[in-house]
Backbone bond lengths (Angstrom), bond angles and torsions (degrees), N, CA, C in turn:
res aa  C-N    CA-C-N  psi(-1)  N-CA   C-N-CA  omega(-1)  CA-C   N-CA-C  phi
1 M - - - 1.465 - - 1.522 108.88 -
2 S 1.322 118.76 134.82 1.457 122.09 -178.57 1.520 110.06 -72.84
3 S 1.351 115.93 161.29 1.464 120.37 -177.25 1.518 111.84 -65.99
4 G 1.354 118.40 -31.85 1.458 120.88 -178.83 1.516 112.96 -59.47
5 P 1.368 118.52 -56.26 1.472 119.89 177.77 1.515 112.68 -59.54
6 R 1.364 116.08 -35.99 1.459 118.21 -179.55 1.522 111.14 -62.62
7 I 1.319 115.51 -46.22 1.462 119.45 179.54 1.517 110.60 -63.54
8 S 1.337 117.72 -39.61 1.464 120.80 178.44 1.520 110.78 -61.38
9 M 1.357 115.46 -42.28 1.456 119.35 177.93 1.514 111.11 -60.18
10 L 1.354 116.34 -43.94 1.453 120.44 -178.87 1.508 111.83 -63.42
11 L 1.332 116.24 -46.41 1.461 119.32 -178.04 1.525 110.57 -63.67
12 G 1.341 116.33 -37.72 1.460 118.94 176.97 1.510 111.39 -63.00
13 A 1.340 116.13 -41.84 1.459 120.19 178.70 1.510 111.43 -64.07
14 I 1.324 116.13 -38.94 1.464 120.12 179.42 1.515 110.92 -62.22
15 L 1.331 116.46 -43.42 1.464 119.68 -178.86 1.519 110.77 -65.94
16 V 1.343 117.29 -37.41 1.468 120.45 177.35 1.517 109.91 -63.60
17 L 1.352 116.20 -44.05 1.455 120.37 -179.37 1.520 110.86 -63.86
18 A 1.324 115.59 -43.24 1.459 119.08 -179.69 1.511 111.34 -63.70
19 A 1.370 116.36 -34.37 1.461 120.18 -178.75 1.507 110.73 -65.09
20 C 1.330 116.89 -31.58 1.461 119.27 178.47 1.533 109.09 -69.48
21 G 0.560 118.08 -64.21 1.461 115.69 178.96 1.573 115.94 -46.82
22 T 34.601 137.58 -100.99 1.294 154.89 -5.13 1.493 109.35 69.06
23 T 1.239 121.24 148.11 1.445 119.77 175.39 1.515 111.58 -81.54
24 A 1.317 118.02 -10.14 1.458 119.65 176.49 1.510 108.64 -69.51
25 S 1.307 117.22 153.11 1.451 120.50 -177.82 1.515 109.88 -131.61
26 P 1.354 117.02 128.84 1.449 127.90 -12.04 1.518 110.69 -80.94
27 S 1.307 118.09 162.17 1.448 121.49 174.80 1.516 109.60 -71.53
28 A 1.308 116.84 139.90 1.462 120.41 178.82 1.515 111.13 -74.43
29 T 1.339 117.96 -15.56 1.462 121.84 179.33 1.524 108.98 -131.82
30 P 1.354 117.25 81.17 1.462 120.52 -177.86 1.517 111.37 -58.72
31 H 1.333 116.42 141.08 1.456 119.27 179.03 1.510 109.99 -90.01
32 A 1.328 115.64 166.20 1.454 120.71 -178.23 1.518 110.40 -68.68
33 S 1.339 114.60 155.89 1.455 119.87 -178.52 1.520 111.27 -61.45
34 A 1.337 115.54 133.15 1.458 119.87 178.64 1.521 111.21 -75.93
35 N 1.340 116.94 -16.05 1.460 120.37 -176.99 1.518 112.54 -103.70
36 A 1.321 117.91 17.01 1.454 119.84 178.53 1.522 109.16 -59.99
37 Q 1.326 115.03 139.89 1.451 118.84 -176.09 1.520 110.55 -69.23
38 A 1.326 116.08 136.69 1.457 121.16 -178.82 1.528 111.93 -87.94
39 T 1.343 117.08 -1.57 1.459 120.77 -175.82 1.506 112.82 -84.34
40 G 1.334 117.81 -7.14 1.451 119.97 -175.96 1.509 112.07 93.67
41 Q 1.348 117.93 -12.76 1.449 121.13 176.71 1.524 109.13 -77.80
42 P 1.337 117.95 140.32 1.466 119.28 -179.67 1.514 111.35 -66.15
43 A 1.333 115.91 140.61 1.455 120.37 176.91 1.514 109.95 -76.72
44 A 1.328 116.90 152.79 1.458 120.94 176.60 1.517 109.63 -63.64
45 I 1.318 116.38 145.36 1.459 121.53 -179.52 1.514 108.92 -86.12
46 A 1.325 116.73 136.12 1.457 120.43 -177.69 1.520 111.51 -67.90
47 V 1.320 117.19 -55.85 1.459 121.62 -177.36 1.517 108.77 -142.99
48 V 1.320 117.04 130.54 1.452 120.84 168.32 1.516 106.48 -95.32
49 C 1.312 116.72 116.69 1.462 122.26 -178.77 1.520 106.64 -117.59
50 D 1.329 115.67 91.07 1.453 122.51 -172.87 1.528 109.35 -79.44
51 V 1.341 116.81 112.83 1.459 120.97 -177.85 1.522 110.04 -56.28
52 M 1.320 116.23 133.28 1.465 120.07 -177.44 1.524 110.39 -130.89
53 A 1.326 115.21 157.01 1.454 121.41 177.60 1.525 109.34 -80.76
54 K 1.331 116.22 130.12 1.451 122.47 175.31 1.518 107.61 -134.98
55 P 1.340 117.28 109.39 1.473 119.96 -173.10 1.527 112.46 -55.77
56 F 1.318 114.57 140.19 1.457 121.41 176.46 1.526 108.82 -83.89
57 D 1.327 116.80 117.27 1.464 122.61 178.95 1.520 107.75 -134.45
58 P 1.314 117.81 97.73 1.469 120.30 -176.15 1.520 113.94 -64.58
59 T 1.342 117.70 -13.15 1.466 120.33 -179.89 1.519 112.65 -91.39
60 A 1.322 117.90 -12.35 1.471 120.85 -178.19 1.522 108.99 -150.24
61 M 1.313 116.58 78.50 1.465 121.35 -176.96 1.516 111.21 -99.65
62 D 1.317 115.17 136.63 1.455 121.63 171.01 1.521 106.36 -136.36
63 L 1.312 116.76 108.63 1.464 121.31 -175.16 1.516 112.81 -89.09
64 T 1.317 117.88 0.22 1.468 121.34 -178.55 1.531 110.53 -62.40
65 G 1.324 116.11 132.85 1.457 120.80 177.15 1.511 111.63 142.34
66 A 1.318 115.45 -172.28 1.467 122.09 178.84 1.522 109.25 -91.61
67 W 1.334 115.78 140.45 1.459 122.04 179.80 1.525 108.96 -132.15
68 A 1.324 116.14 135.99 1.461 121.86 176.74 1.517 108.83 -89.69
69 G 1.333 116.35 129.31 1.454 120.86 175.66 1.511 110.74 -93.06
70 D 1.341 117.11 151.42 1.461 118.89 176.53 1.522 112.15 -77.36
71 D 1.343 116.51 4.92 1.463 122.14 173.45 1.524 112.14 -94.01
72 G 1.335 117.59 6.60 1.454 121.42 -178.57 1.521 113.66 85.68
73 G 1.330 117.59 3.58 1.453 121.04 -179.04 1.516 112.42 -97.69
74 I 1.339 114.96 174.32 1.456 121.58 174.62 1.520 107.56 -123.84
75 Y 1.321 115.68 137.48 1.461 122.20 -178.35 1.522 108.60 -121.55
76 Y 1.325 115.91 125.36 1.453 121.21 175.87 1.527 107.86 -100.86
77 L 1.338 116.58 114.94 1.450 122.67 -175.56 1.522 110.67 -107.11
78 R 1.343 115.31 147.42 1.455 120.75 170.42 1.519 109.10 -138.49
79 Q 1.322 114.46 123.15 1.456 120.34 179.29 1.522 109.67 -100.71
80 L 1.330 116.44 126.09 1.462 122.84 174.87 1.524 107.31 -122.73
81 G 1.317 114.96 96.60 1.459 119.02 -175.28 1.514 110.53 65.68
82 S 1.322 116.54 -122.17 1.466 120.85 179.57 1.519 112.50 -95.90
83 V 1.345 117.17 6.60 1.458 121.67 -179.44 1.530 109.53 -105.75
84 L 1.327 116.10 134.36 1.459 122.35 179.40 1.520 109.81 -118.34
85 W 1.329 115.99 129.17 1.468 122.54 175.45 1.517 108.47 -113.64
86 W 1.353 116.43 148.88 1.461 117.52 175.14 1.521 111.46 -149.22
87 N 1.336 112.57 160.02 1.460 122.41 170.24 1.517 106.37 -131.25
88 G 1.336 117.02 118.57 1.453 121.49 -179.55 1.517 111.15 -112.07
89 M 1.348 116.18 134.51 1.462 121.40 -178.16 1.521 110.55 -132.13
90 S 1.307 116.19 140.62 1.467 122.29 -178.54 1.521 111.74 -77.20
91 T 1.338 114.79 164.30 1.470 123.90 165.29 1.521 112.54 60.36
92 R 1.344 116.02 54.10 1.465 118.71 -176.65 1.522 112.66 -66.89
93 E 1.327 118.38 -26.52 1.459 119.95 -178.26 1.524 111.80 -109.20
94 G 1.320 116.78 21.45 1.458 120.03 176.41 1.518 110.90 -97.45
95 N 1.312 115.83 -157.81 1.458 121.39 176.97 1.527 108.88 -67.65
96 P 1.351 119.02 139.52 1.463 120.42 -179.86 1.521 113.80 -53.74
97 F 1.326 117.39 -32.60 1.458 120.23 -179.57 1.528 112.10 -69.11
98 D 1.345 116.76 -18.08 1.459 120.68 -177.61 1.518 113.47 -93.03
99 L 1.336 117.78 -5.76 1.456 120.19 -177.29 1.527 109.86 -60.22
100 G 1.327 116.19 119.08 1.455 121.19 179.10 1.510 115.11 76.53
101 R 1.326 118.67 9.84 1.469 120.45 -178.37 1.523 112.11 -86.96
102 E 1.315 117.90 -28.38 1.464 119.42 177.02 1.528 109.99 -76.43
103 W 1.312 115.71 -43.79 1.463 121.81 171.79 1.517 109.15 -156.25
104 N 1.310 115.81 148.89 1.459 122.33 178.55 1.530 107.02 -148.08
105 N 1.315 116.29 115.78 1.461 118.60 -176.21 1.519 112.17 -126.89
106 V 1.319 115.16 158.80 1.451 122.80 172.72 1.525 107.19 -122.67
107 G 1.303 115.85 153.54 1.454 119.27 -178.88 1.510 111.91 -147.09
108 R 1.330 115.11 154.31 1.454 122.02 173.86 1.522 107.28 -132.36
109 G 1.333 115.49 124.84 1.449 119.76 -177.73 1.518 112.00 -124.97
110 V 1.307 115.37 157.42 1.462 122.80 175.24 1.522 107.80 -115.48
111 I 1.333 115.59 124.13 1.464 121.39 -178.15 1.519 109.15 -91.25
112 N 1.316 115.26 128.69 1.464 121.62 177.50 1.519 107.43 -132.31
113 G 1.333 115.21 98.13 1.461 119.06 -174.77 1.511 110.49 68.24
114 L 1.328 116.38 -116.87 1.464 121.69 178.72 1.527 111.50 -108.25
115 E 1.317 116.91 18.18 1.457 121.83 178.83 1.528 110.11 -118.51
116 I 1.328 116.22 148.92 1.464 122.14 178.52 1.523 108.62 -132.54
117 D 1.302 116.41 126.13 1.465 121.90 172.71 1.518 107.98 -103.46
118 V 1.330 116.42 121.21 1.465 122.20 -171.14 1.520 111.00 -119.80
119 E 1.308 115.95 135.74 1.461 122.50 165.03 1.521 107.33 -103.79
120 W 1.325 117.59 131.33 1.455 120.42 -177.61 1.521 110.62 -135.70
121 S 1.328 113.82 158.50 1.460 119.84 176.65 1.518 109.51 -154.26
122 D 1.337 116.02 144.01 1.463 119.94 170.78 1.519 110.02 -70.13
123 V 1.326 115.27 152.28 1.464 121.88 173.97 1.527 107.86 -119.58
124 P 1.329 117.68 158.59 1.475 120.05 -167.93 1.520 116.77 -78.10
125 R 1.337 118.25 33.24 1.471 118.06 165.23 1.524 109.03 -73.41
126 S 1.331 115.78 -28.98 1.461 121.62 175.89 1.521 108.18 -116.18
127 E 1.335 115.59 178.10 1.455 119.70 177.87 1.524 111.92 -89.81
128 S 1.332 117.10 -2.51 1.465 119.61 178.67 1.522 109.78 -67.40
129 A 1.317 115.84 145.64 1.463 120.74 -178.34 1.521 110.76 -133.45
130 G 1.337 115.88 33.74 1.449 119.71 -179.95 1.515 112.31 -76.75
131 Y 1.314 115.43 160.99 1.462 121.97 174.74 1.515 107.23 -165.03
132 G 1.332 115.84 165.38 1.453 118.19 178.99 1.513 112.07 160.92
133 T 1.312 115.59 -161.55 1.457 122.60 178.98 1.521 109.17 -125.38
134 L 1.320 115.27 150.56 1.457 121.96 179.02 1.520 109.56 -130.58
135 H 1.303 115.45 148.97 1.459 121.70 174.60 1.528 106.74 -121.00
136 L 1.320 116.44 113.70 1.459 122.41 -173.13 1.523 110.88 -115.85
137 S 1.327 115.30 155.36 1.462 122.10 175.95 1.523 109.46 -123.19
138 I 1.326 116.58 138.72 1.459 123.49 173.82 1.520 106.72 -97.73
139 Q 1.324 117.21 126.80 1.459 118.28 -173.62 1.518 112.82 -153.40
140 D 1.310 114.74 170.79 1.458 123.61 173.12 1.525 108.11 -75.83
141 D 1.324 116.37 135.05 1.462 119.19 -179.09 1.517 113.28 -81.92
142 G 1.326 117.12 3.91 1.455 121.35 -179.00 1.510 112.91 101.57
143 T 1.343 116.74 -10.59 1.469 121.05 178.98 1.526 111.19 -119.98
144 G 1.329 116.94 9.34 1.456 120.20 -179.45 1.508 114.23 94.74
145 N 1.341 117.30 0.34 1.459 121.41 -179.32 1.526 111.21 -106.69
146 I 1.312 115.35 158.83 1.455 121.29 -174.56 1.523 111.74 -83.20
147 Q 1.308 116.17 147.36 1.450 122.75 168.94 1.520 108.32 -150.05
148 I 1.322 115.77 159.17 1.456 121.94 175.20 1.520 107.09 -114.73
149 V 1.325 116.28 132.03 1.467 120.15 -178.46 1.514 109.84 -126.68
150 K 1.323 115.50 148.81 1.462 121.39 177.81 1.515 109.52 -85.07
151 R 1.322 115.72 130.84 1.461 120.61 177.22 1.526 109.20 -79.33
152 P 1.339 117.46 144.72 1.471 120.17 -178.79 1.527 111.47 -58.71
153 A 1.328 115.00 142.32 1.464 121.04 176.90 1.522 108.41 -139.01
154 E 1.329 116.13 149.62 1.466 120.21 -179.49 1.525 111.20 -66.75
155 E 1.317 117.03 -40.49 1.459 121.41 179.15 1.523 108.51 -125.77
156 D 1.321 115.33 118.39 1.461 119.38 -175.69 1.523 108.85 -157.81
157 N 1.325 117.25 120.44 1.464 120.64 179.17 1.524 111.59 -109.21
158 F 1.333 115.65 27.33 1.459 120.75 177.94 1.517 108.65 -104.57
159 G 1.336 117.31 124.00 1.458 121.50 -168.32 1.509 116.57 -82.46
160 N 1.335 118.58 -16.39 1.464 119.02 -176.87 1.522 110.75 -85.75
161 F 1.340 115.73 145.84 1.465 120.56 -179.48 1.526 112.67 -119.90
162 V 1.348 117.38 -34.85 1.467 120.55 -176.60 1.524 109.67 -133.04
163 W 1.342 115.71 132.87 1.462 122.73 174.41 1.527 108.32 -109.12
164 T 1.342 116.55 132.77 1.461 122.00 -179.21 1.528 109.41 -126.49
165 P 1.342 118.81 131.87 1.473 119.75 179.26 1.520 111.23 -58.01
166 C 1.314 115.89 142.80 1.456 119.38 177.96 1.523 109.59 -145.24
167 S 1.307 115.24 164.07 1.457 122.21 179.64 1.520 107.96 -113.19
168 T 1.332 117.14 120.59 1.458 120.46 -179.70 1.526 110.15 -85.27
169 V 1.321 115.59 150.82 1.455 121.04 177.30 1.522 109.26 -129.69
170 E 1.317 115.65 163.16 1.447 121.55 -175.74 1.534 111.52 -64.74
171 L 1.329 115.34 157.58 1.456 120.45 -179.95 1.523 111.16 -60.39
172 E 1.344 117.38 -32.37 1.457 119.72 178.04 1.521 111.26 -60.72
173 V 1.331 116.41 -36.27 1.459 119.93 177.03 1.524 110.14 -65.16
174 A 1.314 115.77 -38.23 1.462 119.69 178.21 1.522 110.74 -61.98
175 H 1.335 117.53 -39.35 1.461 120.31 176.52 1.526 110.43 -61.76
176 Y 1.325 117.08 -45.01 1.462 120.91 178.00 1.518 110.96 -60.14
177 L 1.328 115.94 -46.59 1.453 121.66 -177.91 1.512 110.89 -58.77
178 Q 1.328 115.67 -41.76 1.454 120.35 -177.91 1.521 111.56 -72.87
179 T 1.335 116.63 -33.20 1.460 120.54 -177.56 1.518 112.76 -77.73
180 Y 1.339 116.11 -43.84 1.453 120.16 -171.40 1.518 114.82 -111.31
181 G 1.332 118.18 -14.94 1.455 119.54 -174.94 1.518 111.22 82.80
182 G 1.327 116.42 -159.46 1.454 120.08 -178.39 1.518 111.35 87.43
183 E 1.346 116.65 -156.96 1.447 122.29 -177.31 1.523 110.32 -117.49
184 A 1.319 115.26 141.97 1.463 120.73 -175.79 1.515 112.06 -59.06
185 R 1.336 116.99 -38.60 1.461 119.05 -175.02 1.525 112.04 -62.82
186 Q 1.344 117.54 -28.44 1.458 119.85 -179.74 1.530 110.70 -70.50
187 Y 1.329 117.39 -39.82 1.459 119.75 177.03 1.519 110.86 -71.79
188 A 1.325 117.22 -34.46 1.459 120.42 -179.21 1.515 110.76 -61.81
189 V 1.317 117.18 -34.61 1.463 120.77 178.53 1.523 110.38 -60.02
190 I 1.329 116.26 -37.25 1.459 120.44 -177.43 1.521 111.01 -65.46
191 L 1.318 117.96 -32.67 1.458 121.35 -179.27 1.521 112.52 -85.73
192 T 1.316 117.12 -1.46 1.456 120.70 179.10 1.528 108.52 -91.19
193 L 1.345 117.28 140.90 1.460 120.05 177.28 1.530 109.63 -60.66
194 R 1.317 116.17 120.74 1.460 122.63 -177.71 1.524 109.66 -131.03
195 Q 1.310 114.73 155.14 1.455 118.75 172.02 1.520 107.98 -73.94
196 C 1.343 115.20 154.51 1.463 119.85 -176.00 1.529 112.32 -62.23
197 D 1.336 117.23 -33.80 1.465 118.12 -179.83 1.520 111.43 -68.42
198 D 1.348 117.10 -31.33 1.456 119.82 175.56 1.518 110.52 -65.76
199 L 1.335 116.00 -41.49 1.463 119.94 178.78 1.526 110.89 -65.48
200 A 1.335 116.14 -38.94 1.464 119.45 179.79 1.518 110.29 -62.80
201 E 1.337 117.30 -41.06 1.460 120.77 178.30 1.523 110.84 -65.64
202 L 1.334 116.18 -40.69 1.461 120.12 178.23 1.524 110.56 -63.91
203 E 1.332 116.71 -39.92 1.465 120.14 179.79 1.527 111.05 -63.80
204 R 1.322 116.90 -39.74 1.473 119.72 178.36 1.523 111.01 -61.45
205 D 1.330 115.52 -41.89 1.464 119.09 179.28 1.523 111.48 -63.77
206 V 1.336 115.98 -39.75 1.460 120.55 -176.38 1.518 111.70 -71.88
207 T 1.329 116.42 -45.37 1.466 119.48 -173.21 1.522 112.41 -69.76
208 T 1.312 118.40 -17.91 1.469 119.06 176.46 1.518 111.51 -65.84
209 T 1.346 116.91 -19.23 1.469 119.72 179.63 1.527 112.61 -92.21
210 L 1.337 117.51 -1.37 1.469 120.41 -177.98 1.531 109.72 -82.96
211 D 1.301 116.21 82.40 1.458 123.12 179.05 1.525 108.34 -95.93
212 T 1.326 115.70 108.18 1.470 119.54 -176.29 1.523 111.58 -63.36
213 G 1.329 117.16 -16.04 1.460 119.21 178.13 1.511 112.76 -68.30
214 V 1.322 116.41 -19.22 1.462 120.34 178.60 1.528 109.95 -119.12
215 A 1.328 116.10 28.66 1.467 120.51 -179.78 1.523 110.21 -56.16
216 G 1.320 115.46 135.20 1.452 120.80 -179.34 1.506 113.16 95.91
217 S 1.340 116.94 -13.11 1.457 119.73 178.04 1.527 109.46 -73.56
218 P 1.338 118.40 159.39 1.472 120.03 177.31 1.520 112.83 -55.74
219 E 1.347 117.01 -37.36 1.461 120.04 179.84 1.523 111.41 -66.51
220 F 1.329 116.25 -40.07 1.459 120.03 179.03 1.526 110.48 -66.88
221 R 1.327 116.82 -42.63 1.466 120.31 -179.72 1.535 110.92 -63.68
222 T 1.319 116.19 -38.32 1.455 119.74 178.12 1.516 110.64 -63.35
223 A 1.330 116.80 -49.37 1.459 120.55 -179.84 1.533 111.25 -62.69
224 L 1.334 116.71 -39.01 1.459 120.06 178.65 1.522 110.86 -65.34
225 G 1.316 116.56 -39.11 1.458 119.64 177.18 1.515 111.50 -61.42
226 Y 1.342 117.08 -44.74 1.460 120.58 177.36 1.527 110.30 -60.36
227 S 1.337 115.71 -47.54 1.465 120.35 -175.96 1.522 111.78 -61.02
228 N 1.328 116.89 -46.25 1.467 120.09 179.75 1.527 111.62 -62.62
229 A 1.337 116.74 -41.38 1.457 120.22 -179.94 1.529 110.94 -65.51
230 I 1.318 116.82 -39.13 1.467 120.28 178.51 1.518 110.33 -64.97
231 N 1.342 116.53 -43.58 1.468 119.82 179.31 1.519 111.24 -60.58
232 E 1.335 117.12 -41.43 1.459 119.97 178.23 1.529 110.70 -65.84
233 R 1.329 116.31 -36.79 1.460 120.07 178.88 1.526 110.70 -66.04
234 Q 1.311 116.51 -41.69 1.465 120.43 177.98 1.529 110.48 -63.30
235 L 1.325 116.30 -40.24 1.465 120.11 178.55 1.519 110.85 -63.80
236 A 1.365 116.20 -42.78 1.443 120.10 -179.70 1.524 112.56 -64.50
237 L 1.327 115.99 -30.44 1.474 120.81 -179.65 1.529 112.35 -92.33
238 D 1.336 116.29 4.00 1.469 120.76 -178.75 1.520 112.55 58.59
239 C 1.326 116.41 38.73 1.479 119.88 179.72 1.531 109.52 -73.97
């Protein structure tokens, strides 16, 4: 069986399992999603951006990747030499339909040492019409990892102050995370192509937490979610 059908089978199984269960840009105080479900059921998460450690090395920097903003947005950066491009969208953990609806901006920056001068503008995915310039610094976050921070300015209508590298995961992982709890990176592993022996080892680790004496607890539901997803993955890979 080819990898394409296998992955489709897995994603379908995941969805079935989950079913059972200001004009300034960005705003410094994002509002709640307008499309939140009124039924009491949790809305699907737009993007899970799991903060990750990325060592700060001023001699070999590559800023390309996803970055979590402290404004609740997600920024996709691409570095080409000394030029930095980005696309920033609001409401990364809201309803998928709201991603980038409060504000959505693009930017082009020039990197000079550990400083970045950026020109940015909102685009009409949202009604925001902000634009301007930013002066950013690339620095150690105090733990040896990289972060980007906005330098103080007298006039500035840009709401984000700190950018932190993060790892994005598929929407199916977000459904799992919302249904069972736990950590996004654990579900992301399940959706990654793995050898069957790796999955078997992961299953052993997960099933040791399945204590029927606490069935129904958040910990039990999390472990059960992992176990079911692993079993479906093994089936899809013909393990």
